[in-house]
C-alpha positions in Angstrom: 0.2 0.0 0.0 1.0 3.5 -0.4 -0.5 6.0 2.2 -0.1 9.7 2.9 0.7 10.5 6.7 -0.3 13.6 8.2 1.7 13.5 11.6 1.9 16.0 14.8 5.4 17.0 15.3 7.0 19.0 18.0 10.1 19.4 18.9 10.1 19.1 22.9 6.8 20.3 25.6 7.9 24.0 25.1 8.3 24.0 21.4 5.1 24.9 19.3 3.8 22.0 16.9 2.4 21.7 13.9 1.7 18.8 11.3 4.2 17.7 8.8 2.8 15.4 5.6 4.9 12.4 4.7 4.3 9.6 1.5 4.8 6.0 2.5 5.1 3.5 0.1 5.4 -0.6 0.6 3.4 -0.7 3.6 2.2 -4.5 4.1 -1.6 -5.0 5.0 0.1 -7.6 7.4 1.7 -4.9 9.6 0.9 -3.5 12.6 0.2 0.4 13.0 3.5 0.8 14.9 5.3 -1.5 12.8 4.0 1.1 9.7 5.6 3.9 11.8 8.6 1.8 12.6 9.0 1.6 8.5 8.4 5.5 8.4 11.3 5.9 10.8 13.4 3.7 8.6 12.5 6.1 5.8 13.5 9.2 7.4 16.9 7.9 9.1 17.7 7.1 5.6 17.1 10.6 4.3 19.1 12.1 7.2 15.7 13.7 8.8 14.5 13.0 12.6 12.5 10.2 13.4 9.0 10.2 14.9 9.0 9.9 18.8 5.6 7.7 19.3 5.2 5.3 23.0 5.0 1.9 22.8 6.4 -1.1 24.7 4.9 -4.6 24.8 3.1 -4.4 21.7 0.5 -7.0 22.4 -2.5 -4.6 24.1 -1.5 -5.3 27.3 0.8 -2.5 28.8 -0.8 0.6 27.6 1.7 2.7 26.6 0.8 2.7 22.6 -1.3 5.8 22.6 -2.6 7.8 19.3 -5.4 9.5 17.9 -5.6 8.1 14.2 -7.9 10.0 11.8 -9.7 11.7 15.1 -10.4 8.5 17.0 -8.4 7.1 20.0 -6.2 4.2 18.9 -7.8 3.9 15.4 -10.8 2.6 13.7 -10.8 -0.9 15.7 -11.8 -1.2 19.3 -8.5 -2.0 20.4 -5.2 -0.9 21.2 -2.8 0.9 18.6 -0.8 -1.9 18.5 -3.0 -4.2 17.4 -4.2 -2.1 14.8 -2.9 -3.4 11.6 -3.1 -2.3 8.3 -5.6 -3.8 6.7 -7.9 -1.5 8.4 -7.0 0.6 5.6 -6.7 0.8 1.9 -4.2 1.8 -0.7 -3.9 5.5 -0.9 -5.7 6.6 2.2 -4.8 9.6 4.1 -4.1 8.8 7.6 -4.1 11.5 10.2 -2.1 10.8 13.3 -1.9 13.3 16.8 -0.9 12.7 20.4 -3.7 12.3 22.9 -5.7 15.4 22.9 -6.0 16.3 26.4 -4.3 19.4 28.6 -3.8 16.8 31.4 -1.6 14.5 28.9 1.0 17.6 28.0 2.8 16.5 24.9 6.8 15.6 25.2 7.8 15.4 21.8 6.1 14.4 18.7 3.5 11.7 19.4 5.1 11.0 23.1 2.5 12.4 25.9 2.9 12.7 29.5 0.7 10.5 31.2 2.4 10.7 35.0 -1.0 12.2 36.2 -2.9 8.7 36.3 0.3 7.5 38.6 -0.6 10.6 41.1 -4.2 9.4 41.2 -3.1 5.7 41.6 -0.7 6.9 44.6 -3.6 8.6 46.1 -5.6 5.6 47.1 -5.2 3.0 44.2 -4.2 -0.2 46.7 -5.2 -1.8 49.8 -2.5 -1.6 53.0 -1.6 -5.3 54.3 0.5 -6.2 56.8 3.6 -7.8 55.6 4.9 -10.9 56.0 3.8 -14.3 54.4 1.3 -14.6 51.8 -2.1 -15.7 53.2 -4.2 -18.4 52.6 -5.7 -17.7 49.1 -9.1 -18.9 50.5 -9.1 -17.4 53.7 -11.0 -14.3 52.5 -13.8 -15.8 50.1 -15.2 -13.3 47.8 -19.0 -13.5 46.3 -18.3 -14.8 42.4 -20.1 -12.4 40.7 -18.5 -9.7 42.9 -15.2 -11.1 42.0 -15.7 -11.1 38.4 -16.7 -7.5 38.4 -13.5 -6.7 40.1 -11.4 -9.0 37.6 -13.4 -7.5 34.6 -12.3 -3.6 35.7 -9.0 -4.3 36.5 -8.5 -5.1 32.8 -8.3 -1.8 32.7 -4.2 -1.0 31.2 -4.2 2.7 32.0 -3.6 3.8 28.1 -5.3 6.9 28.3 -8.0 6.4 25.4 -11.0 7.4 27.8 -9.7 10.8 28.3 -8.4 11.0 24.9 -11.8 10.6 23.7 -14.1 12.2 25.9 -15.1 16.1 24.8 -14.6 16.8 28.5 -10.9 15.5 28.8 -12.7 13.3 32.0 -10.2 10.1 33.4 -13.7 9.0 35.1 -13.7 5.7 33.6 -10.2 5.1 34.2 -11.1 6.3 37.6 -14.0 4.3 38.2 -11.9 1.1 36.7 -10.0 1.4 39.7 -12.5 1.9 42.4 -14.6 -0.9 41.3 -11.4 -3.4 41.0 -10.8 -2.5 44.6 -14.5 -1.4 46.0 -15.9 -5.5 45.1 -13.4 -7.2 47.1 -13.3 -7.6 50.8 -9.9 -6.6 51.1 -10.7 -3.4 49.4 -13.4 -2.5 52.0 -11.5 -1.0 54.9 -10.1 2.1 52.8 -13.1 2.1 50.5 -14.3 5.6 51.2 -11.2 7.2 52.0 -9.6 5.9 49.1 -12.5 7.5 46.9 -12.4 10.6 47.9 -8.7 11.2 48.0 -8.5 9.8 44.2 -11.3 11.9 43.2 -9.5 14.8 44.9 -6.1 14.1 43.0 -7.8 13.6 39.3 -9.6 17.0 39.6 -6.2 18.5 40.5 -4.6 17.0 37.8 -7.1 19.1 35.4 -9.5 16.1 34.3 -12.7 17.5 33.4 -15.9 16.2 34.8 -18.2 13.5 33.6 -21.5 14.3 31.3 -22.4 10.5 30.4 -21.6 11.1 26.9 -20.1 7.6 26.4 -17.4 8.3 24.4 -14.8 6.5 27.1 -16.3 3.4 26.7 -16.9 3.1 22.8 -13.1 4.3 22.9 -11.6 2.0 25.4 -9.8 -1.5 24.0 -10.6 -3.0 27.0 -14.1 -2.5 26.5 -14.3 -1.1 30.3 -18.6 -0.4 31.0 -20.0 2.5 32.0 -21.3 1.3 35.1 -18.0 1.6 36.5 -18.6 5.5 37.0 -21.9 4.7 38.4 -20.5 3.0 41.3 -17.4 5.8 41.5 -20.4 8.7 41.9 -22.2 5.9 44.3 -19.0 5.5 47.0 -18.1 9.4 46.7 -21.8 10.2 47.8 -21.1 7.9 50.7 -17.6 9.4 51.4 -19.1 12.9 51.6 -21.9 11.4 54.0 -18.8 10.0 56.0 -17.3 13.2 56.2 -13.8 12.1 53.7 
């Protein structure tokens, strides 16, 4: 395939960015989207140009590092991560626009790379349980109802990629936050800190500059792990209880 790529280029966080256009030939339909960008970078290096910076790590849809807006959609036209998007989703002669995540809370560091440490700081403010050190407890010592365990497991599949924020018109991280709250709040081990956790994590979410949720649903539509919107409902219920309890 031969493609026209319109890519956001930005030298660093303080520099002004702009869209640059590149022509790329020899793209196989079996390539992943990131392999296509690798091919472009080989072409740029051969011609003495600066390669396009972009995030990736496992390239298996697990780590959440890859994060691109592709033709205005978070991760592109398929419900998957950018690394698992293949070029068979495009056709010969297509023009593809590639941008970094669109969110003020994810500032651009260089080209397509954004700073997502805001998510790390939210997790630091409650995305864990406190436990005594020592040997591992017996696996069945704290029984959990199957429905709650499965709901917790499903919420825990969130990989923190940030597609929910990039897709949301408000730049809200409520789906990410709801997934973390539900993951821990459904299990017995998460109960002692359940309401202090949600109050602390929501406060950090707002401090980081993420927007509020207005239930548009773009976050769930873009989520590569298909986290459902009802985790936001649990987030709101737990937050109301936390406020009533004085947290």
